[in-house]
ZATIVEX-579210 format. One line per field, with one value per residue: residue number from 0; x, y, z of N, C-alpha, C in turn. Coordinates in steps of 0.1 Angstrom, whole numbers, plus 5000, padded with zeros to 4 digits. Last residue first. Example, Ala and Ser with C-alpha at 12.3 -4.5 7.8 and 13.67 -1.06 7.14 Angstrom:
k = (1; 0) $
n_X = (5128; 5132) $
n_Y = (4978; 4943) $
n_Z = (5071; 5078) $
ca_X = (5137; 5123) $
ca_Y = (4989; 4955) $
ca_Z = (5071; 5078) $
c_X = (5129; 5132) $
c_Y = (5000; 4967) $
c_Z = (5079; 5078) $
END
This chain:
k = (70; 69; 68; 67; 66; 65; 64; 63; 62; 61; 60; 59; 58; 57; 56; 55; 54; 53; 52; 51; 50; 49; 48; 47; 46; 45; 44; 43; 42; 41; 40; 39; 38; 37; 36; 35; 34; 33; 32; 31; 30; 29; 28; 27; 26; 25; 24; 23; 22; 21; 20; 19; 18; 17; 16; 15; 14; 13; 12; 11; 10; 9; 8; 7; 6; 5; 4; 3; 2; 1; 0) $
n_X = (6843; 6868; 6892; 6909; 6933; 6920; 6894; 6875; 6841; 6827; 6804; 6781; 6761; 6743; 6752; 6751; 6763; 6758; 6788; 6803; 6836; 6854; 6865; 6859; 6835; 6817; 6795; 6765; 6757; 6756; 6751; 6769; 6784; 6813; 6836; 6851; 6833; 6831; 6854; 6869; 6892; 6900; 6906; 6891; 6886; 6861; 6826; 6808; 6779; 6751; 6743; 6731; 6750; 6779; 6806; 6818; 6810; 6828; 6852; 6851; 6851; 6874; 6895; 6890; 6896; 6918; 6916; 6943; 6969; 6974; 7001) $
n_Y = (6477; 6476; 6461; 6467; 6487; 6512; 6506; 6480; 6468; 6449; 6422; 6412; 6387; 6378; 6376; 6406; 6426; 6458; 6472; 6502; 6511; 6532; 6554; 6563; 6571; 6551; 6550; 6524; 6507; 6493; 6461; 6439; 6408; 6390; 6394; 6370; 6357; 6377; 6368; 6357; 6361; 6392; 6413; 6414; 6425; 6434; 6432; 6457; 6476; 6503; 6525; 6530; 6561; 6562; 6565; 6589; 6602; 6593; 6596; 6624; 6628; 6615; 6631; 6652; 6643; 6614; 6582; 6572; 6549; 6514; 6501) $
n_Z = (6670; 6698; 6722; 6752; 6762; 6759; 6778; 6782; 6777; 6800; 6799; 6797; 6781; 6758; 6734; 6726; 6752; 6763; 6776; 6783; 6780; 6801; 6809; 6833; 6836; 6809; 6787; 6781; 6765; 6732; 6722; 6699; 6684; 6680; 6670; 6692; 6721; 6757; 6778; 6800; 6799; 6782; 6763; 6734; 6700; 6683; 6685; 6674; 6684; 6683; 6703; 6728; 6736; 6712; 6706; 6698; 6720; 6743; 6729; 6733; 6764; 6772; 6758; 6772; 6798; 6792; 6808; 6831; 6821; 6833; 6845) $
ca_X = (6841; 6855; 6888; 6902; 6930; 6934; 6900; 6883; 6853; 6828; 6816; 6780; 6773; 6739; 6751; 6738; 6765; 6752; 6779; 6796; 6824; 6850; 6867; 6870; 6844; 6818; 6810; 6775; 6750; 6763; 6748; 6764; 6779; 6798; 6826; 6856; 6840; 6827; 6853; 6852; 6891; 6897; 6917; 6891; 6894; 6874; 6837; 6809; 6796; 6755; 6749; 6723; 6740; 6764; 6800; 6818; 6804; 6810; 6844; 6853; 6842; 6859; 6890; 6889; 6884; 6916; 6917; 6935; 6965; 6967; 6991) $
ca_Y = (6489; 6473; 6471; 6461; 6475; 6513; 6520; 6483; 6474; 6461; 6428; 6423; 6390; 6378; 6363; 6394; 6417; 6447; 6469; 6492; 6510; 6519; 6553; 6553; 6578; 6554; 6551; 6536; 6510; 6503; 6476; 6439; 6419; 6393; 6392; 6381; 6357; 6371; 6376; 6355; 6349; 6386; 6407; 6417; 6417; 6432; 6428; 6444; 6475; 6487; 6519; 6523; 6551; 6566; 6551; 6576; 6612; 6595; 6580; 6618; 6631; 6608; 6612; 6655; 6647; 6630; 6590; 6577; 6558; 6525; 6505) $
ca_Z = (6658; 6693; 6710; 6743; 6761; 6757; 6771; 6788; 6771; 6793; 6800; 6800; 6787; 6773; 6738; 6724; 6741; 6764; 6762; 6785; 6769; 6799; 6797; 6833; 6836; 6823; 6787; 6785; 6770; 6742; 6722; 6713; 6685; 6685; 6659; 6685; 6708; 6738; 6767; 6799; 6795; 6795; 6773; 6745; 6708; 6676; 6692; 6672; 6681; 6678; 6690; 6715; 6738; 6719; 6712; 6690; 6709; 6743; 6734; 6720; 6754; 6772; 6754; 6758; 6797; 6795; 6797; 6829; 6825; 6822; 6847) $
c_X = (6825; 6852; 6876; 6895; 6923; 6940; 6914; 6892; 6865; 6842; 6819; 6792; 6771; 6751; 6747; 6738; 6754; 6754; 6770; 6786; 6813; 6838; 6862; 6878; 6858; 6834; 6810; 6789; 6753; 6755; 6752; 6755; 6769; 6794; 6811; 6844; 6842; 6836; 6845; 6846; 6875; 6892; 6913; 6900; 6892; 6881; 6851; 6824; 6796; 6773; 6752; 6731; 6732; 6760; 6791; 6811; 6806; 6805; 6831; 6850; 6840; 6849; 6877; 6886; 6881; 6901; 6915; 6932; 6953; 6966; 6986) $
c_Y = (6488; 6483; 6464; 6467; 6467; 6500; 6517; 6498; 6481; 6463; 6440; 6433; 6406; 6384; 6367; 6383; 6409; 6433; 6457; 6488; 6504; 6520; 6539; 6552; 6573; 6567; 6557; 6537; 6524; 6510; 6484; 6453; 6426; 6407; 6393; 6380; 6367; 6365; 6366; 6361; 6346; 6370; 6401; 6410; 6422; 6420; 6425; 6443; 6463; 6490; 6506; 6520; 6545; 6558; 6557; 6568; 6596; 6596; 6582; 6604; 6626; 6612; 6611; 6638; 6647; 6633; 6605; 6584; 6567; 6538; 6516) $
c_Z = (6658; 6679; 6704; 6733; 6750; 6756; 6771; 6777; 6774; 6788; 6791; 6804; 6786; 6783; 6752; 6727; 6737; 6752; 6767; 6778; 6776; 6790; 6792; 6816; 6833; 6823; 6799; 6783; 6781; 6748; 6734; 6710; 6697; 6687; 6667; 6673; 6699; 6730; 6757; 6786; 6795; 6788; 6786; 6753; 6721; 6686; 6682; 6678; 6680; 6676; 6694; 6706; 6728; 6726; 6718; 6696; 6697; 6729; 6733; 6721; 6734; 6763; 6754; 6753; 6782; 6793; 6803; 6816; 6826; 6828; 6838) $
END
């Protein structure tokens, strides 16, 4: 089980991935994941460190802290 991100990590994630920032999916451990390279818009970073993204393909799967990857 992944550890909860510290308050410092959450602050850094929210600074690195602000609301409305455009991101590109690198990898996601989910069978319903968009294809790598899919672009999306950051909608939120929650208290678990999940980056909530509105993907351009219509998906809204979140990027899980410590597991999935965007740039």
